[in-house]
N, C-alpha and C positions, 0 to 999 in steps of 0.2 A: 450414521452416514455423515452428518455434518459436524460432529463434535470431537473427532479424533485429534484435531489440531487446536482446539479452543483453549483460551487462556484460563489458567487456574491461578488467578491473582488476588482473590479474596475481596473483590469489589462488588460482588453480588449483593452484599449487605447494604450498600448505599445506592442500589438500583441500577448499577451499570451491567449491561448485558452485551455480549458479542457472539457472533457466529462467523464461521468460515464456510463458504460453499465449496463443493467439489464439482466435477463434471457429471456427477451421478444425480439421477432423480428427476430429470426433465423430459421434454418432448421433442427436442431438436434431433435431427438425423444427420447421417454422413459425418463429415469432418467436424460438425458442431455437436455431435452426440455427447450428452443429452441435455444438461442444464446450462446451455449457453445463455448468458445474460447480456451479451453485447449486441446492440442494434446496428453497429457500424461495421460488422465483419462479413456481411454477405449472406447471413442466415435469413430464413423466412421470418418476416416481421411478426406475423401472428403467433408463431411458435415462441419467439423471444418474449413477447408480451405475456404469453401463458407461463413461460418459465419465471418471469418476474413476479407474476401473481402467485406461483408456487412458493417462491422465496419470501414474498411478503407474508403469506399465510404461515410459513414456518417461523418467521420472526415474531409475528404478532405485533409488528410495528411497520411504519411506512419507510421503506428504503428510498433514498433519493439517489438516483443514478446520474452521475455527472458526465459531461463531455470533457474527457481528460486529454490534454495536449502536450504532456511532458513539460509544462511550464511551472510557474510559481504562484499563480493566482489562488487566493483563499476566499471562500464564501462562508458566511454564517447561514445555517439552515434553520428554518422555522416550519411550522405546520403548513404554511402557505407557499413554501418554496416549490417551484416547478421542477419537473424532470429536465435533464439536459443542460443545466447551467455549466458554463465553461470554467473549469477550475481543476486543480490537482491537489487541493487541500480543502478541508471543510471542518466545521465544528458546530456544535449546538448546545444550548442549555435547555432546549425544549424537550419535554417528555414525548416518547412515541415516535420520534423522528430519527431514522437510522442513517448515520453517516456511512457511506458505502463507497468502496473503491474496487473497480474492476481491474483485473490483471491477467496476464498470460506469460509471465517471466519477470516483470518488474515486481517490486515488493510492496504489498499493502501494509501500512503501519497504522495501528489503532492506538489512540491515546485517551487518557482519562485523568481527571483529577481525583485523588483518593477521597475527597469529600463528596463526590458525586455531583459537583456543580456543573461540569461540562464533560463532553466527550468529543472526539474528533477523529479524522482519518486523513492519511497522506498517501500519495502515489509516488513511489520512489524507484526510478531507474537510474542509469548512470548519468543521464543528462540532467535530471532534476536534482539528483544527489549533489552533483558538482556545481549546479547553478550555471548551466551553459545555455547561451542564447542561440538564436537561429544561425548566426554566423560564427559559431564556436567561440564567442567571446565569453569570458567569465563575468557573471553578474556579482553584485556585492556579497551575496550569500547563497549557499545551497538551500534547497527547499526545507530541510530540517530546521536550520537556524532561523530562516525567514518565517516559516509558517508557525513554528512554536512560539516565537516571540510575538508575532501578530495575534495569535490566539490569546495568549496571556494578556496582551494589551487590551484586546477586545473585552475580555472578562473583567479586567480592572475598570474599564469604562462603565461597566454595569454595576460597579460597587463590590465585585468579587475579587479581593486582593489575593494574588498568587504569584509565584515565581516559576520560571521555566524548570528549575531543578525539582519542583514538586510534582511534575507531570510523570505519570506512569506510562510505559509504552509496551505494546505487544507487536512483534515483528512476524509477518505472515510468510508463507512460502514464496520462494523466488528461484530464479535460475541459480544453480549451484556453482561453486568455484570451478570445478573441473569441466563444466559445460560452457562457461562464460568466456569465450574467446574475444579479446579486444586487441585493437591495433595501437600504434604509438600515440595516436591522438588522445585517447582516453587516459593512458598513463601519463603523458606530458601535462594534460590539464589537471590531473590529480596532483602531480608534483607542484605545479604552479599554485594550486589552491592551498595545499597543506605543507609544502616545503620538502616533502620526502614521500616515498611510496609506501612507507609504513609496513612493508612486508606483505602487502595485500595483492601484489602482482607476482606471479610465479612463472617460470620459464615454460614456454609452449613446447609441446612434445616434438613438433616437426619444423616450426618456423621461428627464425630469430626476430621477425617483425611482428610477432604476436605474443600475448601473455594471457594467462588465466587470471581473471579478476574476482576477488572474494567480496561480493556485494554485501552479504550478510555481515561479514566482519567489518567492512567499512562503515556500515550503518551503526553497528554497536560502538565502534571507536568514536564516531562523531557524537553519538548520544553521550558518551563518557566525557568528551570535550565540553559538552554543554552542561555538564553537571548532573545528568539524569542517570540515576543508579538503579531505579526499579524498572528493569528491562526483562521482558518475558518473550516466549515464542522461539522463533527460528534460531537454532544454535549453529547453523551451517552444515548440519548433517544431511545424509543422503535422502532420508525420508521427507525432507522439506524442499527438495529440489524439484521444480516444476518440469524440467526436461526429462528426468529419469523416471518420475512417478506418473507414467502415462495413464494408468488406471484412474487416477484421481484428479489430475490437473491438465488443463489446456496449456499449451506451450507454443508460442509463435516461433521461437527459435527452432524447435523440433519439427513443427508441422507446416509452418508458413501460413497456411489457411487454417485458422484456429478460432475457437470460441473464447469466451472470457468467463472466469469464475470471479468471486468477489469475497470481500470481508466487510462485515457490517458491525457497527457498534451504536448503541442507543441507551437512553435513560428510560427505565421502565415506568409506565404510567401508574 
């Protein structure tokens, strides 16, 4: 149930474990059926907590669920970290602590160092990807460049020398290109950030003021710009699209009232 989209990246030998949840296997009902892991979407709290307990037992590790706000804040997780920290990126070098990102159209990205020295997770939608503030201003970097460099710096401060290019990344399911309609704001911000649209925006079927945006392709291109070559997971194909794969994934774009699934990564004890 939970392993169809898991990474096959050869890091199990150094203690790296990851899992992707689906909407199956929980106790929530109605629009949130059944393994909704989000406390903030209107579901019954007791059912969500039971779902989180089911997920924890499945992992055999402690998932830390964040309060994700489409920002760039990064936190380091330890066994003492509380639930609900406000952040959209996290990492840990502690065993048994699962970096976890909830999504329902945005992309969860799981990262690891091939030595098994640390793992991390990022929450990437168009706003975080482009590094857009609340007033639609561009910040210095998007979340990929910002968080990856900050994680590497954090590990270097612990005496673990590494470079961004050494990181391995796994891309989770997200809204697919043919379902991700965006207006001129998103395209203009992308061009301002990168200087061109890189072929990631294609003409809309009915509106000259809308485009289809290839989020998975944009993430892969940005990782390439950062020198990261070990990239796994979502290739942009239909089976990875949260909107079309209703049996497996929650989708806010599709349903508006929607639960959240998640991706978790941890270092085995």
